[in-house]
C-alpha positions in Angstrom: 34.9 -7.2 30.6 36.0 -4.4 28.2 37.4 -6.9 25.7 34.2 -9.0 25.8 31.9 -6.0 25.3 34.0 -4.9 22.3 34.4 -8.3 20.8 31.8 -7.5 18.1 30.3 -4.2 16.7 26.9 -5.5 17.8 27.2 -7.5 21.0 24.3 -9.1 22.8 24.4 -10.4 26.4 21.5 -12.7 26.8 20.1 -15.7 28.6 20.9 -18.7 26.5 22.0 -18.9 22.9 20.3 -17.5 19.7 19.3 -21.1 18.8 18.0 -21.7 22.3 17.0 -18.5 24.2 16.2 -19.1 27.9 13.8 -16.2 28.4 11.1 -14.5 26.4 12.9 -11.2 26.3 16.1 -12.7 24.9 14.0 -14.7 22.3 12.1 -11.5 21.2 15.4 -9.6 20.8 17.0 -12.3 18.7 13.9 -12.5 16.5 13.9 -8.7 16.1 17.6 -8.6 15.0 17.2 -11.6 12.7 14.2 -10.1 11.0 16.3 -7.0 10.2 19.1 -9.1 8.7 21.7 -8.0 11.3 25.0 -9.6 12.1 25.8 -9.9 15.8 27.6 -11.9 18.5 26.2 -13.1 21.7 27.3 -14.2 25.2 25.2 -16.4 27.4 25.3 -14.8 30.9 23.9 -18.0 32.4 27.2 -19.8 32.0 29.3 -17.3 33.9 27.8 -15.7 37.0 30.8 -13.3 37.4 30.1 -11.8 34.0 26.4 -11.8 34.8 26.7 -9.8 38.0 29.7 -7.8 36.9 28.1 -6.5 33.8 25.1 -5.2 35.7 27.4 -3.1 37.8 29.5 -2.0 34.8 26.5 -0.9 32.8 24.2 0.2 35.7 21.6 -1.9 33.9 20.0 -4.5 36.2 18.3 -6.8 33.6 19.0 -8.9 30.5 19.3 -8.9 27.5 21.7 -6.0 27.1 22.7 -4.6 23.7 26.0 -2.9 23.0 27.0 -1.2 19.8 30.7 -0.5 19.3 31.2 -1.0 23.0 28.5 1.4 24.1 25.4 0.2 25.9 22.2 0.9 24.0 19.8 -0.8 26.4 17.4 -3.7 26.6 14.7 -5.1 24.4 12.2 -2.2 24.9 14.8 0.4 23.9 16.0 -1.5 20.9 12.4 -2.0 19.7 11.8 1.7 19.9 15.0 2.6 18.1 14.4 0.1 15.3 10.8 1.4 14.9 12.2 4.9 14.5 15.0 3.7 12.3 17.5 5.4 14.6 19.1 2.1 15.6 20.4 1.5 12.1 22.3 4.8 12.1 24.3 3.5 15.0 25.5 0.4 13.3 28.6 0.1 11.1 28.1 -1.5 7.7 29.7 -4.8 8.9 26.5 -5.5 10.9 24.3 -5.9 7.9 23.6 -9.1 6.1 23.4 -8.9 2.3 21.7 -11.2 -0.1 24.0 -12.5 -2.8 22.1 -10.4 -5.4 22.5 -7.2 -3.3 26.2 -7.8 -2.7 26.8 -8.5 -6.3 25.1 -5.2 -7.2 27.1 -3.3 -4.6 30.4 -4.8 -5.8 29.6 -3.9 -9.4 28.9 -0.3 -8.4 32.1 -0.2 -6.3 34.2 -1.5 -9.2 32.7 1.2 -11.5 33.1 4.2 -9.1 36.1 5.3 -11.1 37.9 4.3 -14.3 40.6 2.8 -12.2 39.8 1.2 -8.8 42.3 -0.6 -6.5 40.9 -2.8 -3.8 43.7 -3.0 -1.2 44.4 -3.6 2.5 44.6 -0.1 4.1 44.9 3.2 2.3 47.6 4.6 -0.1 49.0 6.6 2.8 48.8 3.7 5.2 48.9 0.3 3.4 48.3 -2.6 5.7 50.3 -5.2 3.8 53.4 -5.3 1.7 51.6 -6.3 -1.5 49.2 -3.4 -1.2 52.1 -1.0 -0.7 53.9 -2.4 -3.7 50.8 -2.0 -5.8 50.3 1.6 -4.8 54.0 2.3 -5.6 53.6 0.6 -9.0 50.5 2.6 -10.0 52.1 5.9 -8.9 55.2 5.2 -11.0 53.1 4.2 -14.0 51.1 6.3 -16.6 47.8 5.1 -15.3 47.0 8.5 -13.7 44.5 9.1 -11.0 43.0 6.0 -9.3 40.6 5.3 -6.5 41.0 2.9 -3.7 38.8 0.8 -1.4 40.1 -0.6 1.9 38.8 -4.2 2.1 39.6 -4.3 5.8 36.8 -1.8 6.4 34.1 -4.1 5.0 34.2 -7.9 5.5 31.3 -8.3 3.0 33.3 -6.7 0.2 36.5 -8.4 1.3 35.0 -11.9 1.0 32.4 -11.2 -1.7 34.9 -9.7 -4.2 37.0 -12.8 -4.1 34.1 -14.8 -5.5 32.9 -12.0 -7.8 36.3 -11.8 -9.5 37.4 -15.4 -9.0 40.6 -13.9 -7.6 41.5 -15.1 -4.1 43.9 -12.4 -2.8 44.4 -8.7 -2.4 45.2 -6.2 -3.8 43.0 -6.3 -6.9 43.1 -3.7 -9.7 40.2 -2.9 -11.9 40.3 -0.7 -15.1 36.9 0.4 -16.5 35.1 -2.3 -14.5 37.4 -5.1 -15.6 39.8 -7.0 -13.4 43.5 -6.6 -14.4 44.8 -8.7 -11.6 47.0 -8.6 -8.5 50.4 -7.1 -7.8 52.4 -9.7 -9.8 50.2 -9.1 -12.9 50.5 -5.3 -12.7 54.2 -5.5 -12.0 54.7 -7.5 -15.2 52.6 -5.1 -17.2 54.5 -2.0 -15.8 58.0 -3.4 -15.9 58.2 -6.0 -18.6 55.2 -6.6 -20.8 53.5 -3.4 -21.9 53.2 -0.5 -19.4 51.0 1.5 -21.7 48.3 -1.2 -21.5 47.4 0.2 -18.1 46.5 3.6 -19.6 42.8 4.1 -19.3 42.4 5.5 -22.8 43.7 2.3 -24.3 40.6 0.3 -23.2 37.5 -0.1 -25.3 35.2 -2.3 -23.4 32.8 -4.1 -25.7 33.7 -7.7 -25.3 35.7 -9.3 -22.5 37.1 -12.7 -21.3 40.0 -13.9 -19.3 42.9 -16.2 -20.1 46.0 -17.3 -18.4 49.7 -16.7 -19.4 51.9 -18.8 -17.2 51.2 -17.2 -13.8 49.8 -14.1 -15.5 46.0 -13.8 -15.6 44.3 -10.7 -16.7 41.1 -9.4 -18.3 41.1 -9.3 -22.1 39.2 -6.4 -23.6 38.1 -6.6 -27.2 35.9 -4.5 -29.5 33.6 -6.6 -31.5 34.5 -10.3 -32.1 37.8 -11.9 -31.0 40.4 -12.1 -33.8 41.1 -15.4 -35.4 44.4 -16.0 -33.6 43.9 -19.0 -31.3 44.9 -19.0 -27.7 48.6 -19.7 -27.5 49.5 -17.9 -30.8 52.9 -16.3 -30.7 51.4 -12.9 -31.5 49.7 -12.8 -28.1 49.7 -9.0 -27.7 48.0 -7.3 -30.6 47.0 -3.7 -31.0 47.3 -0.8 -33.3 49.4 2.3 -32.4 52.5 1.0 -30.6 52.0 -2.5 -32.3 51.4 -1.2 -35.8 54.5 -3.1 -37.1 53.1 -6.4 -35.9 51.7 -9.0 -38.3 48.1 -8.4 -37.3 46.9 -4.9 -37.9 43.3 -4.1 -36.7 41.4 -1.1 -37.9 42.5 2.1 -36.3 39.2 2.4 -34.4 39.6 -1.0 -32.8 42.0 -2.0 -30.0 42.8 -5.4 -28.7 44.6 -7.0 -25.8 45.0 -10.7 -26.3 47.0 -12.8 -23.8 48.0 -16.3 -24.7 
């Protein structure tokens, strides 16, 4: 019983299914939740009499539907109607219970990516990574010259976890962003830190006026360019071009301009 009640942050015990409610109270509750764009799970108490009777005793609530938020009984239809009318109901819900339109999610992802100059989307937190790749990424960033960085635990928000994959066209985590631009995952950052050009991760190196992405073998990263792209075609041997540390290279952009071009 406990596991069933806690199987979703917003759990509804009702007569019938959302697509086929078997009583007017269950129907009214589903319509109310759907009209507020809420995500929930349901259990049809008509298919299991033991659950139907046992839940009444467990909750000390004699009728259905019954609404639970994070394992705690809220009440039936009347109470939920009152709480929604007063907006109090929404304060009880975690963010995972809200549906977002594609436009709203896109805007939220854009804001999250720009919350800091350097943002890492990972599984877990820097102190408690929830996967080996996330731990490796945190260790790489701490050992680099990138400085302070913010993190977001994608396990805490399923909308962000799934939506960012489409937004960035990058299917896995962790994902590192610098000044709103995707750098890549742990393999990309490891190559930049250890073999390619560790200073490219320094925030001050980036001038974001023009951007596009290209692929180098298994290396894919954002390319940040001021003004128009140089005339070197994709695949040119001089695939990393910049002033400063690259001043002895064949291509010398103006001092005020900085380029990162990956073949």
